[in-house]
N, C-alpha and C positions, 0 to 999 in steps of 0.2 A: 504493500500500500504506500502511496506517495507520502513522504515525510511531512509535507506541509499540512496534510489533513489531520494527522495525529499529534503533531507538535506545533500548534499555532504559536506558542510563545517563542519557540526557536525560529519559526518563520518570520515572526514580527521582528525578532532581534536582527535577522539577516537583512530584512527590508530596511530597518532603521540605520543600517550601515551605509546605505545609499543616501547621498546628500538629499535632504528634504526638498530643496529648490528644484532639483532635477525631476522628482516625481510631481511636484506642484506644477512645474513647467508643462508637463504633459496633460494636466487636468485631472489625473486620477484622484488626487486628494480632495477635490471639490465635489465628487460624486457621492451623494448621500441617499437620495431617494425619499419618497414620502412613506408614511405609515402604510398606506394602501399598497405600495410596492413591496415593502419589507414583509408584509403578510403573504406575499405570493412570490417567493424566491424562485429563480430559474437556474438551470444548469446548461452548460455549453460544452460540446465536443468540437474542438477546432483541429481539423486534420489538414496540415499545411506542409509545404516543402520548399518554398522559396519566397523571396521578397519580404524580408523581416519588417521593413518600414510599413508596408501595407497591412501586415498582420497586426502590428502594434496599433495602427490607426483603427482597424476593425475592433480590436480588443478595447481600445479607449472608447469607441462609439457605443459598445454594448456593456461596458463595465459598470457594475454596482457592487459595493463592498458586501452586500448581503447575498449575492449570487455566488456561484462556484463555476470554475472554468478549468477544463482539462485540455492541454495542448498535446497533440500527437504529431511529432515531426518525423518525416521520412528518414530512415537510416541512410538513405543515399544522398540526403541533403548535404550541402557544404558545411565545413566545420564552423565557418562564421555564422551561418544561419542557425545551426544547432546551439551555438553559444548565445546568440541573441534570444532564442526561445528560453533557454535556461535562465538568462538574465531577467526576462519578464516574470518567470515563475519565482525567481529569488526576490524580486522587488515587491511582489504583490501576494499577500498571504493567502488569498483565496484562488490563486492560479497555480496549477501544478502540471508537471510533465507526466504523461501516461506511464504507468509502471512497466508496461510492456510495449516495445516499439517494433514496427514492421518495416521491411523493405517493400514499399508499396509499388505494385505493378499495375499499369493501366488496364482497367477492365478485369483485374484479377481479384481473387478472394481476399488478398491482403488489404485492399481498400476497405472492404466491409469489416475485416478484423480490427482495423485501426479504430473504427467507431465503437465496436464491441468492447475493445480494451478500455476505452475511455468511459463507456457506460458502466462497465463493471466497477471501475474506480470511483465514479461519481456516486454509485449506490452506497459506497463505503463512507462517503462524506458525512460530516456532522450536520451539514446543511440539508434540511428536509425540503428539497426543491419540488415544485409542482409539475414542471415540464422540462424536458431536455430538448435542446435544438442542436443539430450538427451543422457546422459551417466549414467552408473552405477558405482559403486565403484571399479569394476574390469576391467574397460576399460582402453585403453591407445592409444594415438594418432598415426596415421600412414599416414593420407592423407590430402588434402586440397580441396577447393570448387569452385574456380573461373571458372574452366573448365566446371562446370555443366550448366553455362549460363542460370540460372533461373529455371532449372529443379529441382525436388525434388528427393532425394535418399531414397527410401522406398522399403523394401522387400515385394513382393506381388505375390501370386500364388493362384490357385484354391484350395478350401478347401480339396478336395480329391487328390491333387497333392503332393506326397511326394518327387518328384524330385526337383532339384534346379531350381530356376526361370530362364526363358529363354527370348526370344525376347519380347520387350515391357516393360520390367521391369529391374531394376538394378540387375546385377549379384551379388549375396551374397552367399559366402560359409560359412555355419554355423560353428561356433567355438565350437567344441565338448568339449573342456576343460571348456568352460563357461557353455555350456548346461548341462554338467554332473557334474559341480562343481569340476573339477580336477585341482590340483595345480602343475604346472610344477616344481616349486622350490622344492616342497616336493618330487616329483619323482626324481629330480636331487639328492636329499639327500637320496634316496632309502627308503622313509618311506613306510612301508608295506601296510597301508590302501590306500594310493594314488595309489600305483602300482596296487593293486588289483582292484580298481575302473577302472583304465585304461584298464585292461585286459577284463573287461566286455563289452567294446565298440567294440572290434574286431569283434565279431560275428554279430553285427547288422549294421556294417558300409556299407553304399551305397554311393559311391562318384558321383560327376558330370559326366555325359556322355560326349563323344567327341562333340556331338550335342549341349550340353549346352554351351561349350566353343565357338563353331561356332556362336551360337546365341548371346552370350555375346559380342564377338568381332565384331559383326555387327554394333554396336554403339561405335565407338572408343573413343569418348569423355567420355562417361559414363564408359566404361571399364577401361580406363587408370586411371580415378579417383577412381573407386571402388576398384581396385586392388593395388592402391598405387604407380603405376609406376611414377606418376607425382611429387612425393615428394622426389625422389631420386636425390640428388645433388652431394654430396661428397665434400671433402675439396680440397684446392689448392694442397696439397700434393698428393692427388689421381688424380687430373686433370693432373698433370705433368707426370703421369705414367699410361697412358691408357692401358687397357688389351683387348685381343680378345678371343672369345670363338667359338669353333666348337662343335655344339650340334648334335650328330647323334642319331636320335630317330625314333621310329616306332609305338608306341601305347601310350594310356593313356594321352590324351591331357591335362587333369587337372593337372597331376603331372608335365608335361613338363612346363606348365604355372607357377606353383609354384616354380619350379627350376629356371626358367628365372627371376621371380620376386625376388627371393632370391639373385641372382647374379647381378641384373640389376643396371647399372649406365648409365646416358645419354651420358657420354664421352667415354664409352667403345663401342665395336662393336661386334655383335653376328651373326654368320652364323648358320642357321638351315638346316640340311640335313635330310629329311624324306625318308623312304624306299618307293620305287615305289610300293611295295606290300601292303603298309598300306591302311587302309580303306579310303573311300572318305571323311567321316566326319573328320577323323584325319588329312588328308591333308588340308582340308578346315580350320580346326582350326589353323594349323601351318601358313597357308597363312594369316589368320586373325591376328595372333600375329605380323607377319611381316608388315602387312598393318597399324596396329595401332601404331607401335613403329618405329620411323625413323631410328634407328641404328640397327635394326634387319632385316635380309633378308634371303631369301631362296637360297640355293646353286644353281648356274647357271647350274650345271650338277648333275643329280640325278641317283642313282644306285638301282638295285634290290639286296638288301643286302642278302648274303648267309652266314649262320653261319660258322665261321672259314675259310671263303673264302677271296679272294683278294678284293672283292667288299667292304668289311668292311673297309679295309685300304684306298681304293680309295675314299670312302665317305669323310673321313677326308682330304685326299689330295685335293679333289675338293673344300672343304671349305677353306683350307689353301691358295689355289691359289686365290680364291675370296677375302679373307681377305687382301692379299697383295695389291689388287687393291683398297682397301678402302682408303678414305681420312684420316681416323684415323691412325696416326702413332703409333700404339700400340707397347709396349715393349716386352710383352710375350703373347703367346697364350696357352690356356688350352682346351683340348677336354673332353667332357662330354657325358654321355649317359642319357637316361630318368630316370634312377633310382639312379642317383647321387644326393647328396645334400651338400651344403657348410657347413663347420664347423667353418669358419672364416668370418669376415666381409671383405668388399672390402679393407678397410684401413689396416686391419691386413695382408691381403694377399699381398698388395702392399709393406708393410714393409718387409715381408719375402722375396719377390721376389727381392727387391733391394739388399738384402744381398747376393743373388746369384752372383751378379756382372757379369752378362752375361753368366753364366753357365746354363745348362739345368737341369731339374729335371725329370729324366727318370730311370726306373728300368732297370738294365743291369747286367746279370749274365752269368757265364759259362753254356753252354747248357746241359751238362750231358746227361741224357737219352732222351732229346728232339731232338737229332740229326736226329732221324728217320723222323721228320717232313719235312725234306728237302733232305734226302738221296735218296728217291724215288719220282718220279712224282706222283701227285695226280690229279684225274679226278674230274672236277667240274660238269660234266653232265653224264647222263646214256646213254644206247644204243639208247634210243629214243630222244636224244638231249634235254632232260629235266634236269633242275637243280637237282642235288642231294641235299638231306637235308643238307649235309656237304661234304667237299672234301674227296674222297675215294682213298686210296693208291693203286698204281699199282705196277707191277713188273719192271717197267722201271726205271733204275738208272739215277739220275740226275748228270750233271757235277758239279764241285765245283763252289762256288760263283765267279762272275767276279772280276777282279782287285785284286785277292788274298785276298779278304775281310775275316777277321776273324769273325766268327759268335758268337753272344751273344743272349740271350733270356731275355724276361721281360714281360711287360704288353702292352696292346693296348693303354694305356692312358699316356699322356705326359703333361709336361709344357716346352715349347720351346721358346727360344729367337727369336726375329725377324731376327737377323743375321743368325741363324741356319736355319730358314725356308727359307730364301733367298737362302742359299746354297742348300737346298733340291730342291728348285724350278728350279735352273739353272744348277746343276751339272750333267755332263754326267755319272759319277760314280753312282749317285743315280738313274738315268733313267735305266741304265743297271741292277742295283740291283733289281729295281722294276720289270722289265721284267722277270728276273731270278726267282723272288719270286712268279710269277703268279700261278704256279702249286704246290706250297707248302701248308702245312697245317697251318692255322692260321698265315699268314705272318705278321699281325699287331703285333704279340707278339715277332717277332724277328727283324722287320724292324727298329724301333726306337732304340731298345736296341743295335743293331749292329752299326748303323750310328753314334751314339754319341761317339763310340770308334774308328772311323776312324781317323787316324793321320791328324792333321791340321784343323779339322772342328771347327767352332766357338763353344766355350765352351767344347772343347774336354775332354773326360775322357780317361786317359791312359789305354791301353790294360792290362798293368801290375797292374793297381789299383785293389783293392779288389772288390768283387761283390757288386753291389748296389741292395739290396733286397727291398721288399715291406715295410719292417719296417724302412728302411733308406730313401726311396723315399716318400716324403710327399704328392705327388699328390693325392693318393687314400689310404683310410683306408678300407681294405677288410679283412674279418674274414673267414678263411677257416676251415671247420669242422675238418679236420685231424690235425690242429695245435692248436685247442682249448685245454684248460687246460695247455698246455706247454707254448705257447706264449701269450695267452690272455684268458679271461674268456669265459665260454660257451655262445652260442647264446641264446638270450631270445625271438627271433622271430621264424623264421623257415629257413630251408636250401633248397636252389634251386641249383642244380648242385654243391654241396659241399660248396656253398657260403652262408653265413648268410645274410638273409634279416632281418635287425635289428628290435628289439623291444625296449620298453621304458627302459628295464633294462640296455641297452647300453648307455643311454643318457649321464651320467657323464663320462663314459669311452671315448665316441666319442669326447666330447668337450675338454677333458683334454689330449688326447693322443699326440696332436701336429700336426696331419695331416690336410690337407686343405679341402678334400671332403670325404664324406662317400659313400660307395657302398656296399650293396644296401639298398634302402628304398622303401617301397611300402605301401600306405595307406590301401590296402586290407589286408595286414598282420598286420600293426599297425598304425592306423591313428593318435594316440596321440603322438607318437614319432615325427612325422613330425611337428605337431603343436607346440610341445615343442621346437624343434630346431628353428622354425621360431620365437618363443617368445624369446628365449635366444639370438639369433642374433639381434633381434630388441632391446632388453635391452642393448646390447653392443654398438649398433649404437647410441642409445639415450644417454647413459652414456657418450660416447665420445663427442657427440654434446653438452651436458650440460656442460661438463668440459671446452670445447673450448669457449662456450658462456660466461661462468662465468669469465674466465680469459681474 
């Protein structure tokens, strides 16, 4: 049995020989935990073989003095690595080296034995831990355990089932970066070997189906824990500035769930509008998300969304109306689609939004050649009263906009203040403008751009002010094929309707450009990019938390 477990006094004596400032410098001495945590101690089996710095950072991230930690290092590891692990065990009284060590072979029984050796030692510990978790040197914490209520969290599926596990087992989305040994920091630095490795994943990627998400969300306790929704808390700074989201989506429930998880905070509020034309599995998946998360709901009125038609705008308006009824007194609302992804943490976003001081973040430009979108009436249905694929121009000339409104164009996507949304909800001018816009082409691309320029509206942009282009509007970062090389580097993913669906080559550019959300992402185009964005956002959240905890 490890000496540290049976001779705590001796272990403390050895730890005390290490200069206290060194341990304080790493933050181990400030970890205490609440009474709630101390009543639920945990055990960890760390099976590691290289990169002592990363192992130390992992240990620091999960460390609590009331927990217990077993380190198993590979007998094939370097002498320096072994010494580093022994040093960690020497310095921390509740950390020990496994009493039996293995020469670990890839995919061999020795890897399993390494964990079993640690589990055996952990059972001998004086710490009466509730759960044991095994980790490798490239893991990092994102979730907690009390909501499992005694259940185990283990990935399990039939041997011939290559799909993601469904009902009856914990939903686990494989991390391709870990499975394929891909380093996101190296991709961020554009190291050719790592980028090349990531490209090889694209052809073989098969993501979870909508049915997988339906089944996973059928057990809310497990789902909330496995996907990490339960650990999102936020700082007082964030709690004082709640946000609202309108998610207008129609397919790929897995990607919607990942987007929701990336932006989720329990003090915010989220409205999901799914297309009435969506598949039954997709609808059920969205309903499952709303059932499992108390601050997520389905819009009370749903539309059959037509490309470039008024229904797309109405979907957002339906959510905005519902969000105003929420008990959450949100400060700003942001609308997203299913292929958006955040480039900033919630705290960073709140910091930026506070600097707006009540103004809106909306693209708004002079219309130029887009005037034809509302010069003539557009038909939404064909002669058989069936919806057209998109609005079709007719020869019938439209009257000018009501109330002598001056027209501007921009994007369907917005960041709006609560005061502005209240104006939209109750203004007769807005109601008249909406009716007038019903037979125009892509009204969502002129509605918001025009309204923010109406004199006297909350957060007004003067009509005489310069154009607010997509480069100035931080809400979305979109890369158009016809502007590549001139305004930004070429797309490394693929183009859909002239828009770049991003690849890993954009990772650094996306995170450094300064915008809030990327459009578009798609795991079927590049699954590694999304994993790396998730990882980089998690790193920033953990870094912020660590700094606050230390001070």
